[in-house]
C-alpha positions in Angstrom: -7.2 -70.6 44.5 -5.4 -67.5 45.6 -6.8 -64.1 44.7 -5.3 -60.6 45.1 -7.8 -57.7 45.3 -6.2 -54.4 44.3 -8.5 -51.9 45.9 -9.0 -49.0 48.3 -7.6 -49.3 51.9 -9.3 -51.9 54.2 -10.0 -49.3 56.9 -12.1 -47.2 54.5 -14.6 -50.0 53.8 -18.2 -49.6 54.7 -18.6 -53.0 56.5 -22.4 -53.2 55.8 -22.6 -52.2 52.1 -19.3 -52.6 50.4 -19.3 -54.7 47.2 -15.6 -55.6 47.4 -16.1 -56.9 50.9 -18.9 -59.1 49.7 -16.7 -60.6 47.0 -13.8 -61.1 49.5 -16.1 -62.8 52.0 -17.4 -65.2 49.3 -13.8 -66.1 48.5 -12.9 -66.7 52.1 -16.1 -68.7 52.5 -14.9 -71.0 49.7 -11.5 -71.4 51.4 -9.6 -69.4 48.8 -6.6 -67.5 49.9 -7.2 -63.7 49.8 -4.8 -60.8 49.8 -5.4 -57.1 49.4 -3.3 -54.2 48.4 -3.7 -50.6 47.2 -2.2 -49.4 43.9 0.4 -47.5 45.9 1.6 -50.8 47.4 2.8 -52.3 44.1 6.6 -52.6 43.9 9.4 -54.3 41.9 11.9 -56.5 43.7 14.7 -58.2 41.7 12.8 -57.4 38.5 9.7 -59.2 39.7 6.4 -57.3 40.4 5.4 -57.7 44.0 2.9 -56.0 46.3 2.9 -55.2 50.0 -0.3 -57.1 50.8 -2.7 -57.5 53.7 -3.4 -61.3 53.8 -6.6 -62.5 55.4 -5.9 -65.3 57.9 -8.0 -68.4 57.0 -11.1 -68.8 59.1 -12.6 -72.0 60.5 -16.1 -70.6 60.0 -17.0 -67.6 58.0 -19.4 -65.2 59.8 -22.8 -64.9 58.2 -22.9 -61.1 57.9 -20.6 -58.7 56.2 -20.1 -56.6 59.3 -19.2 -59.6 61.5 -16.8 -60.8 58.8 -15.2 -57.4 58.6 -14.8 -57.1 62.4 -13.4 -60.7 62.8 -11.1 -60.8 59.9 -7.4 -60.9 60.9 -4.8 -59.4 58.6 -1.1 -60.0 58.3 1.3 -58.1 56.1 3.3 -59.9 53.5 5.3 -58.9 50.4 4.1 -61.2 47.7 4.8 -61.7 43.9 1.7 -61.0 41.9 2.5 -63.7 39.3 2.0 -66.2 42.2 -1.7 -65.5 42.4 -4.3 -67.3 40.3 -6.4 -64.2 39.8 -6.2 -60.5 40.4 -9.5 -58.6 41.0 -9.2 -54.9 40.4 -11.4 -52.8 42.6 -9.6 -49.5 43.1 -11.6 -46.3 42.8 -11.2 -43.9 39.8 -9.3 -42.1 38.4 -7.2 -44.9 36.9 -3.5 -44.7 37.6 -1.7 -45.6 34.3 1.6 -46.4 36.2 -0.3 -49.1 38.1 -1.3 -50.7 34.8 2.4 -50.7 33.8 3.2 -52.7 36.9 0.5 -55.2 36.0 1.5 -55.5 32.4 4.4 -57.8 33.6 2.0 -60.4 35.0 -1.1 -60.2 32.7 0.0 -63.4 30.8 0.4 -65.3 34.1 -2.7 -64.3 36.1 -6.3 -63.9 35.2 -7.2 -60.2 35.8 -10.7 -58.8 36.2 -11.1 -56.5 34.4 -8.4 -56.8 31.7 -5.8 -54.1 31.6 -6.6 -53.4 27.9 -10.3 -53.0 28.8 -9.6 -50.7 31.7 -7.3 -48.5 29.6 -10.1 -48.2 27.0 -13.1 -47.8 29.3 -11.8 -46.2 32.5 -13.6 -42.9 31.9 -17.0 -41.8 30.7 -15.9 -41.6 27.1 -16.4 -45.3 26.7 -20.2 -45.0 26.3 -19.5 -43.2 23.0 -18.3 -46.5 21.6 -21.9 -47.7 21.7 -23.5 -44.7 19.9 -23.5 -43.9 16.2 -25.8 -42.4 13.6 -27.9 -45.5 13.5 -28.1 -46.1 17.2 -30.3 -44.4 19.8 -28.6 -46.3 22.7 -27.0 -43.3 24.4 -28.2 -39.7 25.1 -26.9 -37.0 22.8 -23.4 -36.3 24.3 -20.7 -33.6 23.9 -17.2 -33.8 25.3 -14.8 -30.9 25.2 -12.4 -28.5 26.9 -13.7 -25.7 24.7 -15.9 -23.5 26.8 -17.3 -21.5 23.8 -18.3 -24.7 22.1 -20.0 -26.1 25.2 -21.9 -22.8 25.8 -23.1 -22.8 22.2 -24.4 -26.4 22.6 -26.4 -25.4 25.6 -27.9 -22.4 23.8 -28.7 -24.5 20.7 -30.2 -27.4 22.6 -34.0 -27.8 22.2 -34.2 -28.9 25.8 -34.4 -26.6 28.8 -32.1 -28.9 30.9 -28.8 -30.7 30.4 -26.4 -32.7 32.6 -22.8 -31.5 33.1 -20.2 -33.7 34.7 -16.4 -34.2 34.8 -14.9 -36.9 32.6 -13.2 -38.8 35.5 -15.8 -38.5 38.3 -17.3 -41.4 40.1 -20.1 -42.0 42.7 -22.1 -39.1 41.3 -19.4 -36.6 42.2 -19.5 -33.4 40.2 -22.7 -34.3 38.3 -25.0 -31.2 38.1 -28.2 -30.3 36.4 -28.0 -27.1 34.4 -31.0 -25.1 33.0 -31.2 -22.5 30.3 -33.0 -20.2 32.7 -29.7 -19.9 34.7 -27.3 -19.2 31.7 -25.7 -16.4 33.7 -24.0 -19.1 35.9 -22.9 -21.4 33.0 -19.6 -19.6 32.2 -18.4 -19.7 35.8 -19.4 -23.4 36.1 -17.5 -24.3 33.0 -14.5 -22.3 34.2 -14.5 -24.3 37.4 -14.8 -27.7 35.7 -12.4 -27.0 32.9 -9.6 -25.0 34.5 -7.0 -26.3 36.9 -4.9 -24.1 39.1 -1.7 -25.2 37.4 -2.8 -23.9 34.0 -3.9 -27.4 32.6 -7.4 -28.2 31.7 -10.0 -30.9 32.1 -12.5 -32.4 29.7 -16.1 -32.1 30.7 -19.2 -34.0 29.5 -22.4 -32.2 28.4 -25.3 -34.6 28.0 -29.0 -34.3 27.0 -31.2 -34.5 30.1 -33.4 -37.7 29.8 -37.0 -37.2 30.8 -37.8 -39.2 33.9 -34.3 -38.9 35.3 -35.7 -37.2 38.3 -37.4 -40.5 39.1 -34.1 -42.3 39.3 -31.9 -44.5 37.2 -31.2 -48.3 37.0 -27.9 -49.9 38.0 -27.4 -53.2 36.2 -24.5 -55.4 37.0 -23.1 -57.2 34.0 -21.0 -60.4 34.3 -19.4 -61.9 31.2 -21.7 -59.8 29.0 -25.0 -60.7 30.8 -27.1 -59.0 33.4 -26.8 -60.7 36.8 -28.6 -58.2 39.0 -30.4 -54.8 38.8 -31.8 -52.2 41.1 -33.7 -48.9 40.8 -31.9 -46.0 42.4 -34.1 -43.1 43.6 -32.7 -39.6 44.2 -33.0 -38.1 47.7 -35.5 -35.3 48.3 -32.9 -32.6 47.9 -30.5 -34.0 45.3 -31.0 -34.9 41.6 -28.4 -37.7 41.7 -29.5 -41.3 42.2 -26.2 -42.6 43.5 -26.6 -44.2 47.0 -23.4 -42.4 48.0 -25.2 -39.1 47.2 -28.2 -39.9 49.4 -30.3 -42.0 47.0 -32.3 -45.1 48.0 -32.8 -48.4 46.2 -35.7 -50.7 45.3 -36.3 -53.8 43.3 -36.3 -53.6 39.6 -37.2 -56.0 36.8 -35.5 -55.2 33.5 -37.7 -53.8 30.8 -37.7 -55.0 27.3 -35.6 -52.0 26.2 -33.1 -52.6 29.0 -32.8 -56.3 28.1 -32.2 -55.3 24.5 -29.6 -52.8 25.6 -27.7 -55.4 27.6 -27.8 -57.9 24.7 -26.4 -55.2 22.4 -23.5 -54.1 24.5 -22.7 -57.4 26.1 -20.5 -58.8 23.3 -18.3 -55.7 23.2 -17.8 -55.8 26.9 -16.6 -59.4 26.8 -14.4 -58.6 23.7 -12.8 -55.8 25.6 -12.1 -58.0 28.7 -14.7 -56.1 30.8 -16.1 -59.1 32.6 -17.6 -57.4 35.6 -19.1 -53.9 35.1 -21.9 -51.8 36.3 -24.0 -49.9 33.8 -26.3 -47.0 34.5 -29.5 -46.7 32.5 -32.2 -44.0 32.3 -35.2 -44.3 30.1 -33.6 -47.3 28.2 -30.5 -45.2 27.4 -27.0 -46.1 28.5 -25.6 -43.2 30.6 -22.4 -44.7 32.1 -20.3 -47.9 32.1 -18.4 -48.4 35.4 -15.4 -50.7 35.0 -13.1 -50.0 37.9 -15.0 -50.7 41.1 -18.7 -51.1 40.2 -20.9 -51.4 43.3 -24.4 -52.5 44.0 -24.0 -56.2 45.1 -25.0 -55.6 48.7 -28.0 -53.4 47.8 -29.3 -55.8 45.2 -29.0 -58.6 47.7 -30.9 -56.6 50.3 -33.8 -55.5 48.1 -34.2 -59.1 46.9 -33.9 -60.5 50.5 -31.0 -62.8 49.5 -32.9 -64.5 46.7 -30.2 -63.1 44.5 -26.6 -63.4 45.7 -24.6 -61.7 43.0 -21.2 -62.4 44.6 -21.7 -66.1 44.3 -22.1 -65.9 40.5 -19.1 -63.5 40.2 -16.8 -65.9 42.1 -18.3 -68.9 40.2 -17.2 -67.1 37.0 -13.7 -66.3 38.4 -13.2 -69.9 39.4 -14.2 -71.2 35.9 -11.8 -68.7 34.2 -8.9 -69.7 36.4 -9.6 -73.4 35.8 -9.7 -72.8 32.0 -6.4 -71.0 32.2 -4.7 -73.7 34.2 -6.0 -76.4 31.9 -4.8 -74.5 28.9 -1.3 -74.2 30.5 -1.2 -77.9 31.3 -2.2 -78.8 27.8 0.6 -76.7 26.3 3.1 -78.3 28.7 2.0 -81.8 27.6 2.1 -81.0 23.9 5.5 -79.4 24.1 6.8 -82.5 25.9 5.4 -84.7 23.1 7.3 -82.6 20.6 10.5 -82.6 22.7 10.4 -86.4 23.1 9.8 -87.0 19.4 
């Protein structure tokens, strides 16, 4: 099997904690061909979508640790047609580049893509969680999304809570997430101006969300594969930061899913699969869904570490990828055989 990872540059990888690297290493360990490219390296040659790729030279023996694998991996540059791969694993960081998806539209019927283009178009920002909330559901915290500063200020004033969460629509890794308090209303207008207004005169959507009690104790990152939870960890904020993201200084520990968390996963799993969102990371606080991360969800290496390798999430992910590619190839072979029967009749 040959897999292309569309991701961030190789030289920006954290060789000890990177989820993409863990997935790549598992593929190489299974003797699959692996190539990597960034969205900026997509190109069209003679009407065929290609990519300037870094191809990993096959190894006689795969190093046991991520860091050793990263240091020993030898890369060579090749321009390769994307339709020639068996699978494309999308791992680029937000925000989503819609032009990149236009490139991939030309190969989506030839290659199995994780996650699907349609799913990423629908779920690439924090608005997607609203799809799981309605008048009869208490699955997400009360949420407001707007560019209208007056409206957002009024929502803060009318809120029964003393604290709320403010964050940009397209942020990731905890960037831009702040805790606001009614006692500091004098700062709200300037904060909203900063978040909403761009220097070029355009504006951004911001999210205002009820603060969930217990959030100061951390959140739960759950990795979902084909609609089911395959790993989870508790993320604890640092001593001087309210955010739980490891990239923001948080720490991790083991976590067993609660009854409410299991019910949440069961409720949202079918829609994730329906939307082609096969591998995602969801963030949960107090049994409520806060975010769905679909572009480059992380956490595999940390989950593996806190469970001391009893759980190896990357193995299950690549097992799933292999099964989907086999299903796709068998379906293609079946169509070819049936068409030949008709032609020979």
